[in-house]
C-alpha angles and dihedrals in degrees: 000000000000088000091057091047091051091049090050092051091048090050093050091046090050101043103016093094090053093051089049092052092049091051091050092050092050091051091048091050090054092047091053089054094239088148095044110121091226089062094054095068130067118277114232122230116231108279093010087135126035143158115255119203124198142138089286092058137258128314143156119264131188131023102335109152135078096358131121125207121272088219143003132211119267122206121195100208092239116057110357127099143128121241114210102164125202125351106215092184090069097055115155096325117150092218129062143136135212122191134170144149118244140181113193117206092209139010116212135182118274120264124151090227096042106045092101093119098059115055109108091165127019145158140163100289104002169177083237126160119226140171115271135195119293100019097299126104142225140225112224130193127178139186096228091254099088095271118122141184118206134192118191129211097217095190111101111240120222118224118245091025127114119237133180112226128192132172124179137185113219110175106306094341126103107201126186132198132190120196091347097309126106113245104170143013114189125180125210147119104238101111132158118238091238145317105302126181095354116198133182115216094012134076128222089286121061089229092065109084134166121240111203141036131309131189140176105012113190128182123187131190089220133058117256124228124240089251092053092050091048090051092049090051093051089052086067130216093323097050118143122229113286096211112038091179095062101031106121100177133008120184111174088178087211094153099323143040098243122138112238095185093094091243097101095237093144119170128233110223124213117196092335118153129199125218135193091197095078104113095091107105092019122117117184111236 
């Protein structure tokens, strides 16, 4: 029995260091995200996919499928934002859709004067996204006369976690989706005349800034169906526009603030950084 114990001890002393090194390497590989699903697909170069417009119509061109971004935009919650300006292609239409992926660095309680850290998209009268009570957030639209319509995403959002957000206008309905599922449908008549002074990472006030990461902002001048929204979500964070004809602005934010919708609605970034280390908190649909 003592001979077996001695043999076991000698084995551990001889090979124990190798087992320890192997364990450390395995842990390091997981920490580096080698086995993360998002790292097992090709990474798209900035502008690898774009919408081409010509007399024959609008279509996608380039490498548009099964790729994820090389980088995403990072906003510091204090000084960074992207100014887009007006979107003339929206006009006074009664149908539109806004979609984007976001990862908030922090979720705070709602206060009209303190929601500076949660405004991934904003403009004069909406749709603008603001912090709401209990860690969720709301989409607000107004008619410029002090009258507002609000739809609330009642699901609490975790910090450092990627979410896919969509809001559409369909007639007099404001409808919101989170990760491909509908979460609210609010009716009303308080609608803005268009998308004025659009910003990414900043609200209608310069004091309201977003703290976190944003990717793949898409705006359409038509409402999207539930099936189209589900399909966009299943494409993942690098998904291309599902309706090239009606896409008004497409900002992948994959290293720049250019508009790849073919409508020349390029953004002007201020103190915006881009990071390739964005996959933490992202789970492919």
